[in-house]
N, C-alpha and C positions, 0 to 999 in steps of 0.2 A: 627138293631139299628135305633132309630128315627133320623130324621134330627137334626143336631147340631145347636141349636139356642142360647145357652148360653155357655160361656167358662170362665175359670179362667186361668191366666197366671202367671207362676213363672219365674221371671227374667225380669227386666226392663232395660236391657242394650241395646246394639245396635240393636240386632235382636228383642227382646221383644217389645221395644218401637215402632218400625216400624210396626210389625205385629198387635200390639194392635190398632194402628191408622187405619190400613187398614181394620181390622175386624169391628171396630166401624163404619167406613165409609160405609161398606157393610151392615150394619144393624144388625150385630151380637152383642148380649148383652155380653160385657166383664164385668162380675160382680165383679171380684177381680183381682188385680195385686199386686203380692208380689215380694220383693227381695228374693234372696235365703237365706238370713239371717233371714227373718221373720218367724214367727211361722206358720207351715203348717196347724195347727188346724183351721186357719182362712178360709181355702178353703171350699166352700160349697160341700156337699155330692152329689153324683149322677150327677155330672157335669164334662164335659171334662176339663182336666188340660193340658195346653200346656206348656211344659218345654223349656225355652229359656236360658239355663244355660251351663256352661263349661262342656265339655265331661266327665271329671273325677269326676263330682259330680252327674251325672244323676242317677246311680244305687242307691246311698245312698238316694237321694231325693225320688225316686220312692218307696223305702222301707218304707218311712215315710208318704205316702199319703194314705188316707182311701181307702179300697178295693172297695168301691162303685164307685169310680171315674175312668172313662176311662182316659188314659194318652197318649199323643203324645209328641215326642221330636223333636227338630229341627237340630240335629247333622247330619253331612254328613258322619261321619266315625264310629260311634258306632253301632255295630251289634245288631240287634233286639234280637237274641237268647242269647246274653251275659248278658241280663238284668233280674231282678227278674220276675218270671212268674206272670201274671195277666190275668183276664178275657179279658180285652180290652187294648191292648198296641200297639202303632204304631209310625210311623215316618211322620213328616210334615216338609220336608226339603226344604228351599228356597235356590236356588243356586245363591247367590249374596253376595257382600261385603256390610256391613251396618255400618254406622257411625252416631251417634246421631246428629252430626253437619251438616249432609247433608241429605236433603229429597230425597227419592227415590219413583218412581212410581212402587208400588208393583205389579201392573197389568202386568208389563213387565217381571217379575221375573219367571223363570221356577221353578215349585215345583215338588218334587218327594215324592211319597206316598208309604208306606209299612205298613202292619199291620199283627197281628197274626190271623186274621180271615177275610174272604172275606167281611162280612157284615160291620165290623168296617172300613176296608179299603175303601169301597164304601162311607161310611159316611165322612171319612177324605177327600176323593177325591172331594165329593160334596162341602165340606166346602172350599177347596182350590179354586175350580172353581168360587166361589163367589168373590174372590179377585185377581185372576190371570187368564191370558188367556191360559197359557201353563202348563198343569198338567199331570203328567205321573206316572205310577206305576213303581217302581224299587226295586229290592231286595237288601239286605245288600251288597252283593258282587258288584253289579252294582253301587250302591251309593258310595261305598268306592273308586271305580275307578274314578268316576266323581269328587269326592272330591279331590283326588290326582291331577287330571288334573287342577282343579280349583286353587290349591295351586301354580302350575306352572304359570298359566295365571295371577293370581292376586297377591298373596303374594310375590312371588319371583320377579315378574316384578316391583311391588311397591318398594321392597327393593333395587333393582338395581337403581331405580330412586332416592331413598334416597342417595345411594352412589354417584350418579352423582351430586346431589344437594350439598352434603357435599364437594365434590371435587371442585365444582364451588365456593362455599363460601371460601374454603381454598385458592384457587388460584385467588380469586377476579375476577371471571368471572360471568356474569349475567345469572343465570339459566333460566330466562324468555325467553332468545333467543332460548331455546330448545323446548319451548312449541309448536310452529308450527310443528316442526319435530315430536314430540310425537303424535300430533293430526293426522298427515298424516300416521304415522306408524300404528295407529289403523284403520284409515279410509280406507286405501287401502286393508285391509283384507276383505272388502266387495266385492272386485273383484278378489283378488288373494289368494291363499293358503299361509300360513306362509312360506312354503318352497320356493315358487316362489317369495315371496315378499322380501326375504333376500338380503341385500346389505352389503357393507362395506369391510374392509381389509381382514378379515378372509374368507369371501365369495369369494373374488378375489384371495385368496392365496398370499396376499401381505405381505410376512414375514418381509420385512424391516420396514414397518409401524408398524406392530405388535411389533417388537423388540423395536422401539422407544417408543411406548406406555408403554411397560413393564418397561422401564427405568424411566418412569415418575411416576410409582406406587411402592408401597411397601406393605408388610404385606399381610393380608387376601385379600385385594382388588386386589393385583397383582396376587395372586394365582387364584382368581375367574376369572379375565380377561383371564389368561392363559388357564384355564380349558374350558371356554366357547369358546375361539378362537380355541382351539384344536378340540372341538366337532363340531364346524361349519365347519372347514377344512375337518374333517372326513366325515361329512354329504355330502359334495359336491365333494369329492375326485374323483368320477367317472363321474362327470359332464364335458362334453366336453368344456363348456364355461370357466372353471377354468384355 
């Protein structure tokens, strides 16, 4: 397959908007950008189509794109062999959280490539190296594992921060006082493993403080605190420092 110089993008949300900008900056001609609700007949033939759309719509959209178009999608969890068969189909997965409201340097984002042929895979890999410094091949099983780990790192962490902010608002405590703590929590992982970086009452096995905290909570948040504390205690139960 020839070097990819022109592409179309379906999906102009968080991922699509960032990739479109990065590709244009790299000199790639992004000829068409469609929302998933737009007519796919607007897509040029014989040109790579990059799908930046929800996982549950990928198969249907692929089925409605002209057979002359190579296709790559950006999902971390959809298996390649679960999709309609085509001559050229692959994965162009950026491992990052994207929001339209925040600009991201895409060159720092790891990309994972998979394809149904070595030639198409190499073409996607070459395309990714034009916008990113770290590009790797990963099969569907490897990519799904990485995506699950990413959900723990980003989605669940962010939701816990949302719970903390909601608690602060409810209790009239300034959430901004926690920002230095959050920054240090992430920064010290540059020098320590998450296991070695763990602190707090559950890490110390301080059951009295944990019980106090549980009395301050209710509902799902209480159950979540309890489950996390129990898991941390179990993790360090054989540690002599506990």
